[in-house]
Backbone bond lengths (Angstrom), bond angles and torsions (degrees), N, CA, C in turn:
res aa  C-N    CA-C-N  psi(-1)  N-CA   C-N-CA  omega(-1)  CA-C   N-CA-C  phi
1 M - - - 1.422 - - 1.531 108.44 -
2 A 1.264 114.14 112.06 1.474 120.49 -177.85 1.519 108.79 -98.37
3 I 1.320 115.21 119.39 1.463 120.35 178.50 1.530 108.04 -96.28
4 Q 1.291 114.67 126.45 1.456 119.22 179.80 1.537 109.31 -113.60
5 M 1.311 114.69 146.72 1.462 119.30 179.15 1.523 108.82 -83.23
6 R 1.298 115.78 139.35 1.461 119.80 179.61 1.541 111.25 -77.57
7 N 1.327 118.03 -40.42 1.462 122.59 -178.75 1.518 109.11 -96.92
8 K 1.294 115.41 115.96 1.457 118.95 177.88 1.522 108.45 -93.31
9 R 1.299 116.04 141.24 1.456 121.29 179.69 1.522 109.52 -85.68
10 D 1.361 113.72 136.46 1.463 119.60 178.42 1.524 107.57 -93.83
11 T 1.308 117.32 119.42 1.466 121.21 -176.59 1.532 112.85 -95.43
12 S 1.329 117.97 4.52 1.470 119.36 179.06 1.540 109.72 -82.90
13 F 1.337 116.02 154.04 1.457 122.60 -177.18 1.523 109.02 -117.82
14 S 1.318 116.66 129.12 1.459 121.34 -179.62 1.528 109.58 -90.96
15 M 1.325 116.43 126.24 1.468 121.56 -179.10 1.533 112.38 -90.26
16 A 1.305 118.96 -1.46 1.461 121.86 -176.26 1.526 111.41 -61.73
17 S 1.295 118.15 -46.34 1.462 120.01 -179.07 1.525 111.22 -69.84
18 M 1.302 117.80 -31.65 1.461 121.29 178.46 1.536 110.31 -67.87
19 S 1.308 118.10 -40.94 1.465 120.36 179.44 1.529 110.52 -68.71
20 D 1.322 118.48 -35.57 1.464 120.95 175.26 1.523 110.71 -61.43
21 L 1.307 116.22 -42.42 1.455 121.24 179.48 1.530 111.16 -64.29
22 V 1.313 117.32 -41.59 1.463 121.30 179.14 1.523 110.37 -63.75
23 F 1.320 118.86 -42.64 1.460 121.39 178.87 1.527 111.84 -66.50
24 L 1.311 117.82 -38.12 1.465 119.98 176.49 1.523 111.72 -64.29
25 L 1.330 117.05 -41.65 1.462 120.05 176.44 1.521 111.53 -65.13
26 L 1.308 117.36 -39.18 1.458 121.61 178.34 1.528 111.09 -61.53
27 I 1.310 117.21 -45.62 1.465 121.53 178.49 1.526 110.33 -63.91
28 F 1.317 117.40 -42.28 1.468 121.28 179.23 1.525 111.28 -59.58
29 F 1.326 117.58 -47.88 1.463 120.34 -178.10 1.527 112.19 -70.62
30 M 1.316 118.13 -31.14 1.455 120.22 176.49 1.522 110.85 -67.01
31 L 1.321 117.08 -40.63 1.460 120.68 179.48 1.518 112.22 -69.45
32 T 1.325 117.21 -43.28 1.462 119.62 -177.33 1.519 112.21 -74.58
33 S 1.308 118.83 -27.15 1.468 119.41 179.60 1.518 111.59 -70.27
34 T 1.323 119.15 -27.07 1.457 120.61 177.79 1.520 111.21 -75.62
35 L 1.313 118.51 -19.80 1.453 121.58 -179.94 1.519 112.60 -88.06
36 V 1.308 118.17 -11.14 1.457 121.45 -174.85 1.519 111.84 -68.74
37 A 1.331 118.85 -46.98 1.466 122.06 -176.31 1.526 110.55 -126.95
38 P 1.350 117.92 81.90 1.456 118.26 -179.82 1.524 113.25 -69.88
39 N 1.334 118.33 -24.21 1.456 121.84 178.27 1.520 108.94 -104.19
40 A 1.312 115.68 115.31 1.454 119.57 -179.32 1.513 111.21 -76.62
41 I 1.313 118.27 -21.18 1.450 122.62 -178.47 1.528 108.07 -96.97
42 K 1.326 116.30 122.38 1.460 120.91 -177.22 1.521 109.95 -76.28
43 L 1.336 115.85 123.34 1.453 121.80 -179.70 1.516 110.22 -137.59
44 L 1.323 116.23 145.78 1.455 122.13 168.03 1.519 106.16 -106.09
45 L 1.332 116.04 100.93 1.464 120.72 -176.38 1.523 110.52 -74.31
46 P 1.337 117.48 149.13 1.459 119.60 174.21 1.524 110.58 -67.72
47 S 1.336 115.95 157.71 1.466 121.29 -178.56 1.523 110.73 -93.89
48 S 1.341 115.10 149.55 1.459 120.18 179.54 1.518 109.59 -156.12
49 N 1.339 115.26 156.23 1.459 120.65 175.71 1.521 112.22 -92.52
50 S 1.336 117.77 -17.65 1.465 120.66 -176.42 1.517 110.96 -72.45
51 K 1.322 115.02 152.09 1.462 121.34 -178.62 1.520 109.82 -127.48
52 T 1.320 117.51 65.21 1.452 121.51 178.51 1.517 108.54 -87.29
53 M 1.314 115.81 123.71 1.461 120.95 178.37 1.520 107.68 -114.67
54 S 1.308 116.20 140.66 1.450 120.33 -179.00 1.515 109.28 -149.56
55 K 1.325 115.04 153.32 1.454 119.86 174.54 1.517 107.02 -76.77
56 Q 1.310 116.17 115.81 1.456 118.84 -177.05 1.515 111.12 -88.67
57 T 1.306 115.02 139.09 1.452 121.46 177.39 1.520 110.11 -99.44
58 V 1.336 116.03 -47.29 1.463 122.38 -178.24 1.524 108.06 -132.85
59 T 1.325 117.47 142.79 1.452 121.79 176.09 1.522 108.86 -115.67
60 V 1.335 115.42 130.05 1.463 122.30 177.49 1.522 107.06 -114.64
61 Y 1.327 116.65 129.94 1.457 122.67 179.47 1.521 109.42 -111.80
62 V 1.328 116.84 139.21 1.467 122.25 170.41 1.521 105.80 -128.10
63 N 1.340 116.81 114.03 1.458 119.87 -176.05 1.525 111.84 -91.90
64 K 1.326 116.21 -178.65 1.454 122.68 -176.27 1.529 112.31 -60.79
65 A 1.320 116.71 -31.20 1.467 121.45 179.18 1.534 111.69 -80.89
66 R 1.325 117.67 5.15 1.475 125.30 178.12 1.528 112.03 67.75
67 N 1.323 116.91 27.07 1.462 121.27 173.32 1.519 108.37 -86.58
68 I 1.325 116.41 138.71 1.464 121.40 -179.74 1.529 108.52 -105.01
69 Y 1.333 115.78 129.96 1.452 122.43 178.19 1.527 108.32 -122.40
70 V 1.313 116.49 134.36 1.466 121.38 171.03 1.513 104.86 -107.55
71 E 1.335 114.91 114.51 1.471 122.35 -168.37 1.535 107.12 57.78
72 D 1.325 119.74 -114.76 1.466 120.92 -178.98 1.522 112.54 -107.76
73 R 1.318 117.46 6.67 1.462 121.89 -173.26 1.526 111.11 -104.00
74 K 1.339 116.29 126.80 1.456 120.12 177.65 1.524 108.91 -72.32
75 V 1.354 115.57 135.32 1.456 121.15 -173.36 1.526 109.22 -128.46
76 N 1.316 115.55 139.86 1.458 122.01 172.79 1.529 107.52 -73.83
77 P 1.347 119.83 136.31 1.469 120.59 -179.28 1.531 113.50 -56.72
78 A 1.333 117.69 -30.96 1.460 120.32 178.93 1.525 111.98 -69.54
79 N 1.325 117.25 -24.23 1.462 122.31 -177.81 1.534 112.23 -101.76
80 L 1.326 117.10 3.89 1.469 121.56 -173.99 1.524 111.91 -61.06
81 E 1.302 117.74 -43.07 1.465 121.03 -178.30 1.523 111.33 -61.05
82 N 1.329 117.86 -43.62 1.467 121.45 -179.73 1.528 111.75 -64.97
83 V 1.327 116.39 -41.68 1.472 120.15 -179.71 1.528 110.12 -65.96
84 L 1.328 116.69 -44.11 1.469 119.65 179.09 1.526 111.26 -64.19
85 Y 1.321 116.79 -41.58 1.462 118.55 179.57 1.527 111.12 -64.07
86 G 1.321 117.44 -35.43 1.462 120.08 176.93 1.518 112.51 -60.34
87 L 1.327 117.03 -32.61 1.464 120.93 179.23 1.531 112.67 -87.34
88 L 1.338 117.22 -23.87 1.460 120.90 -174.56 1.519 113.86 -105.55
89 K 1.330 118.69 1.14 1.463 120.01 -171.27 1.530 113.71 -65.40
90 N 1.312 118.61 -23.11 1.468 120.78 179.09 1.528 112.47 -91.53
91 E 1.323 117.20 1.33 1.466 122.06 -177.58 1.526 109.64 -111.50
92 Y 1.334 116.19 143.69 1.461 120.04 174.46 1.527 110.57 -95.52
93 Q 1.325 115.58 -38.06 1.463 121.13 -178.00 1.526 107.37 -135.46
94 A 1.320 117.04 104.67 1.458 121.44 -176.93 1.519 110.12 -130.29
95 S 1.327 115.57 165.18 1.459 121.64 177.95 1.517 109.31 -112.30
96 V 1.325 115.46 129.81 1.460 122.18 174.23 1.519 105.89 -106.00
97 V 1.327 116.85 114.43 1.458 121.19 -178.86 1.522 107.96 -90.35
98 L 1.318 116.27 122.89 1.455 122.62 -179.93 1.518 108.72 -101.34
99 R 1.306 115.52 113.96 1.459 121.69 177.69 1.520 107.01 -107.20
100 A 1.328 115.73 93.88 1.459 122.10 -174.56 1.522 110.31 -110.19
101 D 1.323 115.98 139.17 1.461 121.57 175.24 1.531 108.68 -62.63
102 K 1.327 116.71 143.82 1.463 119.45 -174.89 1.528 113.08 -71.61
103 S 1.322 117.80 -12.11 1.458 119.76 -178.12 1.532 113.89 -95.55
104 I 1.328 118.32 -0.93 1.464 119.33 -177.70 1.524 111.01 -78.15
105 P 1.336 117.51 155.25 1.474 119.75 175.68 1.534 110.73 -66.30
106 I 1.308 116.05 151.19 1.465 121.13 -178.32 1.526 111.03 -64.23
107 Q 1.325 117.34 -22.75 1.462 120.45 -179.81 1.528 111.73 -60.58
108 D 1.327 117.78 -33.46 1.470 120.55 178.57 1.527 110.96 -67.26
109 V 1.318 116.82 -35.39 1.463 120.90 176.55 1.525 109.52 -68.06
110 V 1.321 116.12 -42.20 1.460 120.89 -179.93 1.532 110.79 -65.18
111 T 1.321 117.59 -33.64 1.467 121.35 177.62 1.521 111.03 -59.78
112 V 1.335 116.97 -43.84 1.469 121.47 179.77 1.530 109.96 -68.23
113 I 1.318 116.79 -42.94 1.465 120.19 179.95 1.524 110.27 -63.80
114 D 1.326 116.99 -41.69 1.466 120.61 178.46 1.528 111.59 -62.14
115 A 1.317 116.94 -40.25 1.470 120.20 179.62 1.526 110.63 -61.92
116 V 1.328 117.28 -43.02 1.470 120.60 179.06 1.531 110.28 -68.65
117 N 1.330 117.77 -38.73 1.468 120.28 177.98 1.529 111.55 -65.15
118 Q 1.322 117.24 -36.82 1.469 120.70 177.18 1.531 110.64 -64.11
119 I 1.321 116.36 -40.88 1.473 120.29 176.83 1.525 109.91 -61.99
120 N 1.336 116.87 -42.95 1.464 121.10 179.68 1.527 111.73 -61.85
121 E 1.324 116.79 -42.12 1.471 120.33 -179.19 1.526 112.07 -68.71
122 K 1.327 116.29 -44.76 1.470 120.39 -175.76 1.523 112.67 -69.83
123 H 1.324 116.93 -37.25 1.464 120.46 -171.01 1.527 113.09 -113.52
124 K 1.338 117.39 8.84 1.477 122.67 177.47 1.529 112.16 53.48
125 T 1.328 115.28 48.72 1.470 121.57 178.51 1.527 109.53 -110.61
126 K 1.320 115.62 176.61 1.467 121.07 -178.79 1.528 110.83 -129.70
127 H 1.303 116.31 53.15 1.460 120.22 176.79 1.528 109.11 -76.83
128 K 1.328 115.96 150.49 1.460 119.85 178.59 1.522 110.05 -131.67
129 V 1.330 114.94 157.49 1.459 121.99 179.73 1.524 107.81 -109.91
130 I 1.319 116.12 130.83 1.458 121.94 177.92 1.526 107.59 -119.17
131 L 1.320 116.92 127.56 1.455 121.96 179.01 1.528 109.33 -87.01
132 A 1.322 115.93 120.30 1.467 120.55 179.85 1.531 109.89 -77.46
133 T 1.317 116.28 138.60 1.462 121.91 178.50 1.517 108.99 -134.46
134 K 1.311 114.86 169.19 1.470 119.70 173.11 1.529 107.71 -109.85
135 P 1.329 117.72 154.20 1.472 119.42 -178.87 1.528 110.90 -67.50
136 K 1.336 116.01 146.60 1.469 121.17 177.36 1.511 109.14 -72.01
137 K 1.322 115.52 145.01 1.471 120.01 175.00 1.511 108.69 -80.27
138 R 1.299 115.34 137.42 1.481 119.25 -177.89 1.482 111.57 -101.54
């Protein structure tokens, strides 16, 4: 008397769900890795208690080596006014956010402010410079 099982077990393994899981993890890590370092230029910002928020139009970076960057492009200080005007020419009232390392000389900050003031005088605009800071530790 041979007893046979009615339900046979399937020993094959489907990789479809495993590949879906791998793609979901890949998308997750791609999205989160772009959020890790939004600033490509390493800066130690000065500390402040003020909380001024503004819609920024252009960001200017001055790093520890005293290099000036407008957005991601390295700029010669003599050419700073022309580069900024190229980005601000369609705006009447814009904000230039200055993200300067806390160890740089004040003259580098004044150079950026002077460039924006020259644009304002020549083209009768009302652009302003905002110095970016980090919150003070309590």
